[in-house]
N, C-alpha and C positions, 0 to 999 in steps of 0.2 A: 504493499500499499505505500502510495506516495502523497502528502500533504499537498492538497491544493492551495496554491497562493494567489491565484486572479482566476477571473471569467470573465466572459465576454458574450454577449447576446449575438448570435447569425442568424441569417434568415430563417432556417429551419430547425434551430436549435441554441445550444451553449455550447461554447469551447471551453474547457479548463486547462489551466496551466499549472505545472509544476516544477520545481527545480531538479535539475540532473545534470551533473558534472559542472561544466562551465557555464550553462545558460538554461533556458528553459524549453520544455517540451510541453505538447499541448495534445488533446483528444478531443473529438467533438461528439456530443449526444444529441439526437432529434427528441423532440418533445415526447413521442411517442415512447422512447427508451425510458425517459425521466420519469414517465408516468409510472410505466410498468416496475421501475424500481422505488416507486414512492417518493421521489424526490422532488420538493417544491421548487418551481423553476425560480420564481422570485427570490426566494431564499438564498438560492444558490448563487443568483448574481448579487444580491446585496451583502452577503456574509460568506465568501467561497472559503475562507480558512476553517469554518466550522466542517468541512467535508474534506474527505479523502478519495482516492481514486486507485482502483485496482487497474494498472494498466492491461495485464495480460488476461483480466478476465473481462475488461471492458465494462466495469461497472463502478458505481460512486456509492458511498457511505457515508452516513453521519459519523462523525467523529464523537466518541463520549468521553 
């Protein structure tokens, strides 16, 4: 799991960014995927640091 450091609204979903090595990497999730994972898209945009991303499993989870 990688801690999300920022997020950005895209046309069909949200891109999330995490730090890896010397820079940032990103993955994007469409709104349908976020709904299936029970992730609130507005909250992900407002407070991305409350979430983590499983890069290999292409999933977002809420950090506890």
